[in-house]
DSSP file (Angstrom, degrees, kcal/mol; ACC not computed):
  #  RESIDUE AA STRUCTURE BP1 BP2  ACC     N-H-->O    O-->H-N    N-H-->O    O-->H-N    TCO  KAPPA ALPHA  PHI   PSI    X-CA   Y-CA   Z-CA
    1    1 A X     >        0   0    0      0, 0.0     4,-2.3     0, 0.0     5,-0.2   0.000 360.0 360.0 360.0 -40.8  -60.5   24.2  -21.6
    2    2 A X  H  >  +     0   0    0      1,-0.2     4,-2.7     2,-0.2     5,-0.2   0.860 360.0  54.5 -63.2 -34.6  -57.1   25.4  -20.4
    3    3 A X  H  > S+     0   0    0      2,-0.2     4,-2.6     1,-0.2    -1,-0.2   0.907 108.1  48.8 -65.6 -40.3  -58.8   27.4  -17.6
    4    4 A X  H  > S+     0   0    0      2,-0.2     4,-2.5     1,-0.2    -2,-0.2   0.928 113.3  46.1 -65.5 -45.4  -60.7   24.3  -16.4
    5    5 A X  H  X S+     0   0    0     -4,-2.3     4,-2.4     2,-0.2    -2,-0.2   0.914 113.5  49.6 -63.7 -42.4  -57.5   22.2  -16.3
    6    6 A X  H  X S+     0   0    0     -4,-2.7     4,-2.4     2,-0.2    -2,-0.2   0.912 111.3  49.2 -62.5 -42.2  -55.6   25.0  -14.6
    7    7 A X  H  X S+     0   0    0     -4,-2.6     4,-2.4     1,-0.2    -2,-0.2   0.911 111.9  48.3 -64.1 -42.6  -58.4   25.4  -12.0
    8    8 A X  H  X S+     0   0    0     -4,-2.5     4,-2.4     2,-0.2    -2,-0.2   0.898 111.3  50.6 -64.3 -40.5  -58.5   21.6  -11.4
    9    9 A X  H  X S+     0   0    0     -4,-2.4     4,-2.6     2,-0.2    -2,-0.2   0.913 111.1  48.4 -64.0 -43.0  -54.7   21.6  -11.0
   10   10 A X  H  X S+     0   0    0     -4,-2.4     4,-2.3     2,-0.2    -2,-0.2   0.922 111.5  49.5 -64.0 -43.7  -54.8   24.5   -8.5
   11   11 A X  H  X S+     0   0    0     -4,-2.4     4,-1.9     1,-0.2    -2,-0.2   0.903 112.7  48.1 -61.0 -41.2  -57.6   22.7   -6.5
   12   12 A X  H  X S+     0   0    0     -4,-2.4     4,-1.4     2,-0.2    -2,-0.2   0.922 111.4  49.9 -64.6 -44.7  -55.5   19.5   -6.4
   13   13 A X  H  X S+     0   0    0     -4,-2.6     4,-0.6     1,-0.2    -2,-0.2   0.865 111.6  48.9 -64.3 -36.4  -52.4   21.4   -5.3
   14   14 A X  H  X S+     0   0    0     -4,-2.3     4,-0.7     1,-0.2     3,-0.3   0.871 110.6  50.7 -70.0 -36.4  -54.3   23.1   -2.5
   15   15 A X  H  X S+     0   0    0     -4,-1.9     4,-2.1     1,-0.2    -2,-0.2   0.719  92.0  76.3 -78.1 -20.4  -55.8   19.9   -1.3
   16   16 A X  H  X S+     0   0    0     -4,-1.4     4,-2.3     1,-0.2     5,-0.2   0.917  94.4  48.2 -59.4 -46.9  -52.6   17.9   -1.1
   17   17 A X  H  X S+     0   0    0     -4,-0.6     4,-1.6    -3,-0.3    -1,-0.2   0.908 112.4  49.4 -62.0 -38.5  -51.3   19.6    2.2
   18   18 A X  H  X S+     0   0    0     -4,-0.7     4,-0.9     1,-0.2    -1,-0.2   0.864 111.2  49.7 -69.2 -33.6  -54.7   19.1    3.9
   19   19 A X  H  < S+     0   0    0     -4,-2.1     3,-0.3     1,-0.2    -1,-0.2   0.918 114.1  44.1 -68.8 -42.7  -54.8   15.4    2.9
   20   20 A X  H  < S+     0   0    0     -4,-2.3    -1,-0.2     1,-0.2    -2,-0.2   0.736 105.2  63.4 -76.6 -21.1  -51.3   14.7    4.1
   21   21 A X  H  < S+     0   0    0     -4,-1.6     2,-1.1    -5,-0.2    -1,-0.2   0.819  93.1  63.9 -75.5 -29.4  -51.7   16.7    7.4
   22   22 A X     <  +     0   0    0     -4,-0.9    -1,-0.2    -3,-0.3     3,-0.1  -0.761  60.1 155.1 -96.5  93.4  -54.5   14.4    8.8
   23   23 A X        +     0   0    0     -2,-1.1     2,-0.5     1,-0.2    -1,-0.2   0.811  62.9  36.2 -91.5 -32.2  -52.7   11.1    9.2
   24   24 A X        +     0   0    0    112,-0.1   114,-2.5     2,-0.0   115,-1.7  -0.956  67.8 176.1-130.1 116.0  -54.7    9.4   11.9
   25   25 A X  E     -a  139   0A   0     -2,-0.5     2,-0.3   113,-0.2   115,-0.2  -0.932   4.1-174.3-121.9 139.6  -58.4    9.9   12.1
   26   26 A X  E     -a  140   0A   0    113,-2.4   115,-2.9    -2,-0.4     2,-0.4  -0.886  11.5-148.9-130.6 163.6  -60.9    8.3   14.4
   27   27 A X  E     -ab 141 153A   0    125,-2.5   127,-2.7    -2,-0.3   128,-0.5  -0.993   6.1-165.5-133.3 138.7  -64.7    8.1   14.9
   28   28 A X        -     0   0    0    113,-2.4     2,-1.0    -2,-0.4     3,-0.1  -0.994  16.6-142.2-126.2 127.5  -66.7    7.8   18.1
   29   29 A X     >  -     0   0    0     -2,-0.4     4,-1.7     1,-0.2     3,-0.3  -0.779  15.3-170.1 -88.9 101.8  -70.4    6.9   18.1
   30   30 A X  H  > S+     0   0    0     -2,-1.0     4,-2.7     1,-0.2     5,-0.2   0.831  81.1  59.9 -64.2 -34.4  -71.7    9.0   21.0
   31   31 A X  H  > S+     0   0    0      1,-0.2     4,-2.0     2,-0.2    -1,-0.2   0.899 105.5  48.2 -62.7 -40.4  -75.1    7.3   21.0
   32   32 A X  H  > S+     0   0    0     -3,-0.3     4,-1.9     1,-0.2    -1,-0.2   0.913 112.7  48.9 -64.6 -42.0  -73.5    3.9   21.7
   33   33 A X  H  X S+     0   0    0     -4,-1.7     4,-2.7     1,-0.2    -2,-0.2   0.882 109.4  51.6 -67.3 -37.4  -71.4    5.4   24.5
   34   34 A X  H  X S+     0   0    0     -4,-2.7     4,-3.2     2,-0.2     5,-0.2   0.901 107.6  52.7 -65.5 -38.4  -74.4    7.2   26.1
   35   35 A X  H  X S+     0   0    0     -4,-2.0     4,-2.2     2,-0.2    -1,-0.2   0.909 112.3  45.6 -61.4 -40.3  -76.3    3.9   26.1
   36   36 A X  H  X S+     0   0    0     -4,-1.9     4,-2.3     2,-0.2    -2,-0.2   0.909 113.6  48.9 -67.0 -43.0  -73.4    2.3   27.9
   37   37 A X  H  X S+     0   0    0     -4,-2.7     4,-2.8     2,-0.2     5,-0.2   0.905 111.4  50.0 -62.7 -43.4  -73.1    5.3   30.3
   38   38 A X  H  X>S+     0   0    0     -4,-3.2     4,-2.2     1,-0.2     5,-0.6   0.911 110.5  50.0 -62.4 -42.7  -76.9    5.1   31.0
   39   39 A X  H  <5S+     0   0    0     -4,-2.2    -2,-0.2    -5,-0.2    -1,-0.2   0.906 115.5  42.9 -62.1 -42.1  -76.6    1.4   31.7
   40   40 A X  H  <5S+     0   0    0     -4,-2.3    -2,-0.2     1,-0.2    -1,-0.2   0.875 126.0  30.9 -73.1 -38.4  -73.8    1.9   34.1
   41   41 A X  H  <5S-     0   0    0     -4,-2.8    -2,-0.2    -5,-0.2    -1,-0.2   0.506  96.3-129.7-103.4  -5.8  -75.1    4.9   35.9
   42   42 A X  T  X5 +     0   0    0     -4,-2.2     4,-2.5    -5,-0.2     5,-0.2   0.888  43.9 163.2  61.5  41.5  -78.9    4.2   35.7
   43   43 A X  H  ><S+     0   0    0     -5,-0.6     4,-2.5     1,-0.2     5,-0.2   0.934  72.3  46.8 -59.4 -49.5  -79.6    7.7   34.3
   44   44 A X  H  > S+     0   0    0      1,-0.2     4,-2.9     2,-0.2    -1,-0.2   0.908 112.7  50.0 -61.7 -41.4  -83.1    6.8   33.0
   45   45 A X  H  > S+     0   0    0      2,-0.2     4,-2.5    -7,-0.2    -1,-0.2   0.894 110.3  50.5 -64.5 -40.0  -84.0    5.0   36.3
   46   46 A X  H  X S+     0   0    0     -4,-2.5     4,-2.4     2,-0.2    -2,-0.2   0.935 113.5  44.8 -62.2 -46.2  -82.9    8.0   38.4
   47   47 A X  H  X S+     0   0    0     -4,-2.5     4,-2.2     2,-0.2    -2,-0.2   0.913 113.3  50.1 -66.7 -41.6  -84.9   10.4   36.3
   48   48 A X  H  X S+     0   0    0     -4,-2.9     4,-1.4    -5,-0.2    -1,-0.2   0.902 112.6  47.4 -63.1 -39.5  -88.0    8.1   36.3
   49   49 A X  H  < S+     0   0    0     -4,-2.5     4,-0.4     1,-0.2    -2,-0.2   0.893 113.3  48.9 -66.3 -38.9  -87.7    7.7   40.1
   50   50 A X  H  < S+     0   0    0     -4,-2.4     4,-0.2     1,-0.2    -2,-0.2   0.853 125.4  27.2 -68.7 -35.0  -87.3   11.5   40.5
   51   51 A X  H  X S+     0   0    0     -4,-2.2     4,-2.1    -5,-0.2    -2,-0.2   0.357  92.1  97.2-112.3   4.6  -90.3   12.3   38.3
   52   52 A X  H  X S+     0   0    0     -4,-1.4     4,-2.3     1,-0.2     5,-0.2   0.900  85.2  49.2 -62.0 -43.2  -92.5    9.3   38.6
   53   53 A X  H  > S+     0   0    0     -4,-0.4     4,-2.2     1,-0.2    -1,-0.2   0.901 111.5  49.1 -65.5 -40.3  -94.8   10.8   41.3
   54   54 A X  H  > S+     0   0    0     -4,-0.2     4,-2.2     2,-0.2    -1,-0.2   0.894 110.2  51.8 -66.2 -38.3  -95.3   14.0   39.3
   55   55 A X  H  X S+     0   0    0     -4,-2.1     4,-2.3     2,-0.2    -2,-0.2   0.917 110.3  48.3 -63.1 -43.4  -96.1   11.9   36.2
   56   56 A X  H  X S+     0   0    0     -4,-2.3     4,-2.5     1,-0.2    -2,-0.2   0.883 109.1  53.5 -64.0 -38.4  -98.7    9.9   38.2
   57   57 A X  H  X S+     0   0    0     -4,-2.2     4,-2.3     2,-0.2    -1,-0.2   0.907 109.5  48.2 -62.6 -42.1 -100.2   13.1   39.5
   58   58 A X  H  X S+     0   0    0     -4,-2.2     4,-2.4     2,-0.2    -2,-0.2   0.913 112.0  49.4 -64.6 -41.7 -100.6   14.5   36.0
   59   59 A X  H  X S+     0   0    0     -4,-2.3     4,-2.3     2,-0.2    -2,-0.2   0.894 110.7  50.2 -63.5 -40.2 -102.2   11.2   34.9
   60   60 A X  H  X S+     0   0    0     -4,-2.5     4,-2.2     2,-0.2    -2,-0.2   0.909 110.9  48.6 -65.3 -42.3 -104.6   11.3   37.8
   61   61 A X  H  X S+     0   0    0     -4,-2.3     4,-2.2     1,-0.2    -2,-0.2   0.903 110.7  51.6 -64.5 -40.5 -105.5   14.9   37.0
   62   62 A X  H  X S+     0   0    0     -4,-2.4     4,-2.2     1,-0.2    -2,-0.2   0.898 109.6  49.6 -61.5 -41.3 -106.1   14.0   33.4
   63   63 A X  H  X S+     0   0    0     -4,-2.3     4,-2.6     2,-0.2    -1,-0.2   0.885 109.1  52.1 -64.8 -39.1 -108.3   11.1   34.4
   64   64 A X  H  X S+     0   0    0     -4,-2.2     4,-2.5     2,-0.2    -2,-0.2   0.905 109.3  50.0 -63.0 -40.4 -110.3   13.4   36.7
   65   65 A X  H  X S+     0   0    0     -4,-2.2     4,-2.6     2,-0.2    -2,-0.2   0.918 111.1  48.7 -65.4 -42.5 -110.8   15.8   33.8
   66   66 A X  H  X S+     0   0    0     -4,-2.2     4,-2.5     2,-0.2    -2,-0.2   0.915 111.9  49.2 -62.0 -43.0 -112.0   13.0   31.6
   67   67 A X  H  X S+     0   0    0     -4,-2.6     4,-2.3     2,-0.2    -2,-0.2   0.912 112.7  46.8 -64.9 -42.1 -114.4   11.7   34.2
   68   68 A X  H  X S+     0   0    0     -4,-2.5     4,-2.5     2,-0.2    -2,-0.2   0.904 112.0  51.0 -65.3 -41.1 -115.8   15.2   34.8
   69   69 A X  H  X S+     0   0    0     -4,-2.6     4,-2.4     2,-0.2    -2,-0.2   0.905 110.8  48.5 -62.1 -42.5 -116.1   15.7   31.0
   70   70 A X  H  X S+     0   0    0     -4,-2.5     4,-2.6     2,-0.2    -2,-0.2   0.895 110.3  51.7 -64.1 -40.6 -118.0   12.4   30.7
   71   71 A X  H  X S+     0   0    0     -4,-2.3     4,-2.6     2,-0.2    -2,-0.2   0.908 109.8  49.6 -63.1 -41.2 -120.3   13.4   33.6
   72   72 A X  H  X S+     0   0    0     -4,-2.5     4,-0.8     1,-0.2    -2,-0.2   0.937 113.3  46.1 -63.1 -45.3 -121.1   16.7   31.9
   73   73 A X  H  < S+     0   0    0     -4,-2.4     3,-0.3     1,-0.2     4,-0.3   0.903 115.8  45.7 -64.5 -40.9 -121.9   15.0   28.6
   74   74 A X  H  < S+     0   0    0     -4,-2.6     3,-0.3     1,-0.2    -2,-0.2   0.913 125.4  28.8 -69.0 -43.7 -124.0   12.3   30.2
   75   75 A X  H >X S+     0   0    0     -4,-2.6     4,-1.6    -5,-0.2     3,-0.6   0.226  83.7 112.8-105.6  13.5 -126.0   14.6   32.5
   76   76 A X  T 3< S+     0   0    0     -4,-0.8     3,-0.2    -3,-0.3    -1,-0.2   0.885  81.0  45.7 -55.9 -43.3 -126.0   17.8   30.5
   77   77 A X  T 34 S+     0   0    0     -4,-0.3    -1,-0.3    -3,-0.3    -2,-0.1   0.760 114.6  48.5 -73.9 -23.5 -129.7   17.7   29.8
   78   78 A X  T <4 S+     0   0    0     -3,-0.6    -1,-0.2    -4,-0.1    -2,-0.2   0.675  94.1  92.4 -89.7 -18.2 -130.6   16.9   33.4
   79   79 A X  S  < S-     0   0    0     -4,-1.6     2,-0.1    -3,-0.2    -7,-0.0  -0.419  78.4-115.6 -79.3 150.4 -128.4   19.6   35.0
   80   80 A X     >  -     0   0    0     -2,-0.1     4,-2.8     1,-0.1     5,-0.2  -0.393  33.4-106.4 -72.9 162.1 -129.6   23.0   36.0
   81   81 A X  H  > S+     0   0    0      1,-0.2     4,-2.6     2,-0.2     5,-0.2   0.903 121.1  47.4 -58.7 -42.9 -128.0   25.9   34.2
   82   82 A X  H  > S+     0   0    0      2,-0.2     4,-2.4     1,-0.2    -1,-0.2   0.895 112.6  48.2 -68.8 -38.8 -126.0   26.9   37.2
   83   83 A X  H  > S+     0   0    0      2,-0.2     4,-2.4     1,-0.2    -2,-0.2   0.910 113.5  48.0 -65.6 -42.5 -124.9   23.4   37.9
   84   84 A X  H  X S+     0   0    0     -4,-2.8     4,-2.4     2,-0.2     5,-0.2   0.920 113.4  46.8 -63.6 -45.5 -123.8   22.9   34.2
   85   85 A X  H  X S+     0   0    0     -4,-2.6     4,-2.3    -5,-0.2    -2,-0.2   0.903 112.8  50.7 -63.4 -40.8 -122.0   26.3   34.2
   86   86 A X  H  X S+     0   0    0     -4,-2.4     4,-2.3     2,-0.2    -2,-0.2   0.909 111.2  47.7 -63.5 -43.2 -120.3   25.4   37.5
   87   87 A X  H  X S+     0   0    0     -4,-2.4     4,-2.4     2,-0.2    -2,-0.2   0.904 112.9  47.9 -66.0 -42.1 -119.2   22.0   36.2
   88   88 A X  H  X S+     0   0    0     -4,-2.4     4,-2.4     2,-0.2    -1,-0.2   0.888 111.6  50.7 -66.4 -38.1 -117.8   23.4   32.9
   89   89 A X  H  X S+     0   0    0     -4,-2.3     4,-2.4     2,-0.2    -2,-0.2   0.918 110.5  49.1 -64.5 -43.3 -116.0   26.1   34.8
   90   90 A X  H  X S+     0   0    0     -4,-2.3     4,-2.4     2,-0.2    -2,-0.2   0.913 111.0  50.5 -61.9 -43.1 -114.5   23.5   37.1
   91   91 A X  H  X S+     0   0    0     -4,-2.4     4,-2.4     1,-0.2    -2,-0.2   0.920 110.8  48.9 -61.4 -44.5 -113.4   21.4   34.1
   92   92 A X  H  X S+     0   0    0     -4,-2.4     4,-2.3     2,-0.2    -1,-0.2   0.887 111.3  49.5 -63.8 -39.3 -111.8   24.5   32.4
   93   93 A X  H  X S+     0   0    0     -4,-2.4     4,-2.4     2,-0.2    -1,-0.2   0.901 111.0  49.6 -64.9 -40.6 -109.9   25.4   35.6
   94   94 A X  H  X S+     0   0    0     -4,-2.4     4,-2.7     2,-0.2    -2,-0.2   0.890 109.6  52.0 -65.7 -38.6 -108.7   21.8   35.9
   95   95 A X  H  X S+     0   0    0     -4,-2.4     4,-2.5     2,-0.2    -2,-0.2   0.915 110.5  47.6 -62.6 -43.3 -107.5   21.9   32.3
   96   96 A X  H  X S+     0   0    0     -4,-2.3     4,-2.4     2,-0.2    -2,-0.2   0.915 112.1  49.9 -63.3 -41.7 -105.6   25.1   32.9
   97   97 A X  H  X S+     0   0    0     -4,-2.4     4,-2.6     2,-0.2    -2,-0.2   0.916 110.4  50.6 -62.3 -43.5 -104.1   23.6   36.0
   98   98 A X  H  X S+     0   0    0     -4,-2.7     4,-2.7     1,-0.2    -2,-0.2   0.928 110.4  48.7 -60.5 -46.2 -103.1   20.4   34.0
   99   99 A X  H  X S+     0   0    0     -4,-2.5     4,-2.4     1,-0.2    -1,-0.2   0.909 112.3  48.8 -61.7 -42.3 -101.4   22.5   31.3
  100  100 A X  H  X S+     0   0    0     -4,-2.4     4,-2.3     1,-0.2    -1,-0.2   0.922 113.4  46.1 -63.6 -44.5  -99.5   24.5   33.9
  101  101 A X  H  X S+     0   0    0     -4,-2.6     4,-2.7     2,-0.2    -2,-0.2   0.880 111.3  52.8 -67.2 -37.0  -98.3   21.4   35.7
  102  102 A X  H  X S+     0   0    0     -4,-2.7     4,-2.8    -5,-0.2    -2,-0.2   0.919 110.0  48.4 -63.9 -42.9  -97.4   19.7   32.4
  103  103 A X  H  X S+     0   0    0     -4,-2.4     4,-2.4     2,-0.2    -2,-0.2   0.933 113.7  46.1 -62.2 -46.3  -95.3   22.7   31.4
  104  104 A X  H  X S+     0   0    0     -4,-2.3     4,-2.5     2,-0.2    -2,-0.2   0.908 113.3  50.5 -63.5 -41.1  -93.5   22.8   34.8
  105  105 A X  H  X S+     0   0    0     -4,-2.7     4,-2.7     2,-0.2    -2,-0.2   0.935 110.6  48.3 -61.8 -47.3  -93.0   19.1   34.6
  106  106 A X  H  X S+     0   0    0     -4,-2.8     4,-2.7     1,-0.2    -2,-0.2   0.906 112.0  49.5 -61.8 -42.0  -91.5   19.2   31.1
  107  107 A X  H  X S+     0   0    0     -4,-2.4     4,-2.1     2,-0.2    -1,-0.2   0.926 113.1  46.0 -62.9 -44.9  -89.2   22.1   32.1
  108  108 A X  H  X S+     0   0    0     -4,-2.5     4,-2.4     2,-0.2    -2,-0.2   0.903 113.4  50.3 -63.7 -41.6  -88.0   20.2   35.2
  109  109 A X  H  X S+     0   0    0     -4,-2.7     4,-2.6     1,-0.2     5,-0.2   0.928 110.8  48.3 -63.2 -46.1  -87.5   17.0   33.3
  110  110 A X  H  X S+     0   0    0     -4,-2.7     4,-2.5     1,-0.2    -1,-0.2   0.889 110.9  51.7 -62.0 -39.1  -85.5   18.8   30.6
  111  111 A X  H  X S+     0   0    0     -4,-2.1     4,-2.2     2,-0.2    -1,-0.2   0.924 110.7  47.3 -63.8 -45.2  -83.4   20.4   33.2
  112  112 A X  H  X S+     0   0    0     -4,-2.4     4,-2.1     1,-0.2    -2,-0.2   0.907 113.1  48.9 -63.6 -41.2  -82.6   17.1   34.9
  113  113 A X  H  X S+     0   0    0     -4,-2.6     4,-2.6     1,-0.2    -2,-0.2   0.892 110.0  52.0 -65.0 -39.0  -81.8   15.5   31.5
  114  114 A X  H  X S+     0   0    0     -4,-2.5     4,-2.3     2,-0.2    -2,-0.2   0.893 108.1  51.4 -64.8 -39.7  -79.5   18.4   30.6
  115  115 A X  H  X S+     0   0    0     -4,-2.2     4,-2.0     2,-0.2    -2,-0.2   0.935 112.1  46.0 -62.2 -46.0  -77.7   18.0   33.9
  116  116 A X  H  X S+     0   0    0     -4,-2.1     4,-2.4     1,-0.2    -2,-0.2   0.900 112.1  50.7 -65.0 -40.5  -77.1   14.3   33.3
  117  117 A X  H  X S+     0   0    0     -4,-2.6     4,-3.0     1,-0.2    -1,-0.2   0.875 107.9  54.3 -64.2 -36.8  -76.1   14.9   29.7
  118  118 A X  H  X S+     0   0    0     -4,-2.3     4,-2.2     2,-0.2    -2,-0.2   0.910 108.5  48.4 -62.0 -42.7  -73.6   17.5   31.0
  119  119 A X  H  X S+     0   0    0     -4,-2.0     4,-2.3     2,-0.2    -2,-0.2   0.933 112.9  48.5 -61.2 -45.8  -72.1   15.0   33.3
  120  120 A X  H  X S+     0   0    0     -4,-2.4     4,-3.0     1,-0.2     5,-0.3   0.927 109.9  51.2 -60.5 -46.8  -71.9   12.5   30.5
  121  121 A X  H  X S+     0   0    0     -4,-3.0     4,-2.7     1,-0.2     5,-0.3   0.908 110.1  50.0 -60.3 -41.7  -70.3   15.0   28.1
  122  122 A X  H  X S+     0   0    0     -4,-2.2     4,-2.0     2,-0.2    -1,-0.2   0.950 114.0  44.0 -61.8 -48.9  -67.6   15.9   30.6
  123  123 A X  H  X S+     0   0    0     -4,-2.3     4,-2.1     1,-0.2    -2,-0.2   0.941 117.2  44.9 -60.8 -48.7  -66.7   12.3   31.3
  124  124 A X  H  X S+     0   0    0     -4,-3.0     4,-2.8     1,-0.2     5,-0.2   0.867 111.5  51.7 -70.1 -36.5  -66.7   11.3   27.7
  125  125 A X  H  X S+     0   0    0     -4,-2.7     4,-2.7    -5,-0.3     5,-0.2   0.905 109.7  50.0 -66.7 -40.0  -64.7   14.3   26.5
  126  126 A X  H  X S+     0   0    0     -4,-2.0     4,-2.2    -5,-0.3    -2,-0.2   0.926 113.3  46.5 -62.0 -43.6  -62.0   13.7   29.1
  127  127 A X  H  X S+     0   0    0     -4,-2.1     4,-2.6    -5,-0.2    -2,-0.2   0.934 114.3  46.3 -63.7 -46.8  -61.8   10.1   28.0
  128  128 A X  H  X S+     0   0    0     -4,-2.8     4,-2.9     2,-0.2     5,-0.2   0.903 112.3  50.5 -65.9 -40.9  -61.7   10.9   24.3
  129  129 A X  H  X S+     0   0    0     -4,-2.7     4,-2.2    -5,-0.2     5,-0.2   0.934 112.8  46.0 -61.5 -45.6  -59.1   13.6   24.7
  130  130 A X  H  X S+     0   0    0     -4,-2.2     4,-2.6    -5,-0.2    -2,-0.2   0.919 114.3  48.6 -62.9 -43.4  -56.8   11.4   26.8
  131  131 A X  H  X S+     0   0    0     -4,-2.6     4,-2.8     1,-0.2    -2,-0.2   0.926 110.5  51.0 -62.0 -46.1  -57.3    8.6   24.3
  132  132 A X  H  <>S+     0   0    0     -4,-2.9     5,-2.5     1,-0.2     4,-0.5   0.895 113.4  44.5 -60.6 -42.2  -56.5   10.8   21.3
  133  133 A X  H ><5S+     0   0    0     -4,-2.2     3,-0.7     3,-0.2    -1,-0.2   0.927 114.9  48.3 -67.2 -44.7  -53.3   12.2   22.9
  134  134 A X  H 3<5S+     0   0    0     -4,-2.6    -2,-0.2     1,-0.2    -1,-0.2   0.898 118.7  38.5 -64.4 -41.3  -52.2    8.7   24.0
  135  135 A X  T 3<5S-     0   0    0     -4,-2.8    -1,-0.2    -5,-0.2    -2,-0.2   0.366 110.3-120.2 -93.6   5.2  -52.8    7.1   20.6
  136  136 A X  T < 5 +     0   0    0     -3,-0.7     2,-0.3    -4,-0.5    -3,-0.2   0.900  46.2 174.3  58.9  47.9  -51.6   10.2   18.6
  137  137 A X      < -     0   0    0     -5,-2.5    -1,-0.2    -6,-0.2  -112,-0.2  -0.622  25.5-160.4 -80.7 143.1  -54.8   10.9   16.7
  138  138 A X  S    S+     0   0    0   -114,-2.5     2,-0.4     1,-0.3  -113,-0.2   0.843  77.9   9.8 -86.7 -40.8  -54.9   14.0   14.6
  139  139 A X  E     -a   25   0A   0   -115,-1.7  -113,-2.4    -7,-0.0     2,-0.4  -1.000  57.5-170.2-142.3 138.4  -58.7   14.2   14.5
  140  140 A X  E     -a   26   0A   0     -2,-0.4  -113,-0.2  -115,-0.2     2,-0.2  -0.984  15.5-165.6-129.1 122.0  -61.6   12.3   16.2
  141  141 A X  E     +a   27   0A   0   -115,-2.9  -113,-2.4    -2,-0.4     3,-0.1  -0.613  14.5 176.1 -99.4 159.9  -65.1   12.9   14.9
  142  142 A X        +     0   0    0      1,-0.4     3,-0.3    -2,-0.2     2,-0.2   0.568  58.8  19.8-126.5 -65.0  -68.4   12.0   16.5
  143  143 A X  S    S+     0   0    0      1,-0.2    -1,-0.4  -114,-0.1     3,-0.1  -0.636 101.0  45.0-108.7 165.7  -71.6   13.1   14.7
  144  144 A X  S    S+     0   0    0      1,-0.3     2,-0.5    -2,-0.2    -1,-0.2   0.611  73.9 134.2  83.9  12.5  -72.4   14.0   11.1
  145  145 A X        -     0   0    0     -3,-0.3    -1,-0.3     1,-0.2     3,-0.1  -0.822  36.3-170.9 -98.1 131.6  -70.4   11.1    9.6
  146  146 A X  S    S+     0   0    0     -2,-0.5     2,-0.4     1,-0.3    -1,-0.2   0.856  74.4  12.7 -87.7 -39.7  -72.1    9.2    6.8
  147  147 A X        +     0   0    0      2,-0.0     2,-0.3     0, 0.0    -1,-0.3  -0.996  60.3 174.1-139.0 143.1  -69.5    6.4    6.6
  148  148 A X        -     0   0    0     -2,-0.4     2,-0.1    -3,-0.1     5,-0.0  -0.977  28.2-125.8-146.2 136.8  -66.6    5.3    8.7
  149  149 A X    >>  -     0   0    0     -2,-0.3     4,-1.1     1,-0.1     3,-0.6  -0.396  26.5-114.3 -77.2 159.7  -64.5    2.2    8.3
  150  150 A X  T 34 S+     0   0    0      1,-0.2     3,-0.2     2,-0.2    -1,-0.1   0.834 115.6  60.7 -61.8 -31.9  -64.1   -0.2   11.2
  151  151 A X  T 34 S+     0   0    0      1,-0.2    -1,-0.2  -125,-0.0    -3,-0.0   0.839 108.7  42.0 -65.6 -32.6  -60.4    0.7   11.4
  152  152 A X  T <4 S+     0   0    0     -3,-0.6  -125,-2.5  -126,-0.1     2,-0.7   0.647  91.1  98.4 -88.5 -16.4  -61.2    4.3   12.2
  153  153 A X  B  <  +b   27   0A   0     -4,-1.1     3,-0.2  -127,-0.2  -125,-0.2  -0.635  40.7 169.3 -79.6 111.9  -64.1    3.5   14.6
  154  154 A X     >  +     0   0    0   -127,-2.7     4,-2.0    -2,-0.7     3,-0.2   0.179  40.6 113.1-106.8  15.4  -62.7    3.8   18.1
  155  155 A X  H  > S+     0   0    0   -128,-0.5     4,-2.4     1,-0.2     5,-0.2   0.893  76.2  51.8 -56.8 -44.2  -66.0    3.6   19.9
  156  156 A X  H  > S+     0   0    0      1,-0.2     4,-2.1    -3,-0.2    -1,-0.2   0.874 107.9  52.0 -63.8 -36.6  -65.3    0.2   21.5
  157  157 A X  H  > S+     0   0    0     -3,-0.2     4,-1.8     2,-0.2    -1,-0.2   0.903 110.7  47.8 -64.8 -39.8  -61.9    1.4   22.8
  158  158 A X  H  X S+     0   0    0     -4,-2.0     4,-2.4     2,-0.2    -2,-0.2   0.891 108.8  54.4 -68.2 -39.1  -63.7    4.4   24.5
  159  159 A X  H  X S+     0   0    0     -4,-2.4     4,-2.3     1,-0.2    -2,-0.2   0.900 106.8  51.8 -60.1 -40.6  -66.3    2.1   25.9
  160  160 A X  H  X S+     0   0    0     -4,-2.1     4,-2.1     1,-0.2    -1,-0.2   0.906 109.8  48.6 -62.4 -41.3  -63.5    0.0   27.5
  161  161 A X  H  X S+     0   0    0     -4,-1.8     4,-2.3     2,-0.2    -1,-0.2   0.889 108.9  53.1 -67.1 -37.6  -62.0    3.1   29.1
  162  162 A X  H  X S+     0   0    0     -4,-2.4     4,-2.6     1,-0.2    -2,-0.2   0.926 109.0  50.2 -60.1 -43.6  -65.4    4.1   30.4
  163  163 A X  H  X S+     0   0    0     -4,-2.3     4,-2.3     1,-0.2    -2,-0.2   0.890 108.9  51.5 -63.0 -39.5  -65.8    0.7   32.0
  164  164 A X  H  X S+     0   0    0     -4,-2.1     4,-1.8     2,-0.2    -1,-0.2   0.908 110.9  47.8 -64.1 -41.6  -62.3    1.0   33.6
  165  165 A X  H  X S+     0   0    0     -4,-2.3     4,-1.5     1,-0.2    -2,-0.2   0.916 112.1  49.6 -65.2 -42.4  -63.2    4.4   35.1
  166  166 A X  H  < S+     0   0    0     -4,-2.6    -2,-0.2     1,-0.2    -1,-0.2   0.884 109.4  52.5 -62.5 -38.6  -66.5    3.1   36.3
  167  167 A X  H  < S+     0   0    0     -4,-2.3    -1,-0.2     1,-0.2    -2,-0.2   0.854 106.1  53.7 -66.9 -34.4  -64.7    0.1   37.9
  168  168 A X  H  <        0   0    0     -4,-1.8    -1,-0.2     1,-0.3    -2,-0.2   0.849 360.0 360.0 -67.9 -33.8  -62.3    2.4   39.7
  169  169 A X     <        0   0    0     -4,-1.5    -1,-0.3    -5,-0.1    -2,-0.2   0.487 360.0 360.0 -75.6 360.0  -65.2    4.4   41.3
């Protein structure tokens, strides 16, 4: 029993300096800020405009494959062996082409999204760092928090600073 009490006392004594060292803590909800950033900069619209034609091309190719597949199923018994083999070969080639284009499309889309997220991270980190220094915060958290009180949540303050920066540009 004495060992347990001694261990608890030691744990308490060790934790006191760490508790007292973090005097001012803040929390920022990055998802809220990104939504605001997206609204201000039209990130989704830019990406959709950039990739809209490619998306339509993929949809058109998919529709062509479905139409060809339906034609094969409907006329399979009426087609000659060579015509049937030719149609199936064409469908398989179109499927391979579709998969290749989809992979390329996804890679390009992810790259564009990563570039935009990088821009956002740079802007937001600069704002949060400046805010933390100005307001004398010891720690500012963003993700992985289960609970945060309204007093520690500084997301609205950061949103206001984002708006000021956007207004200056």
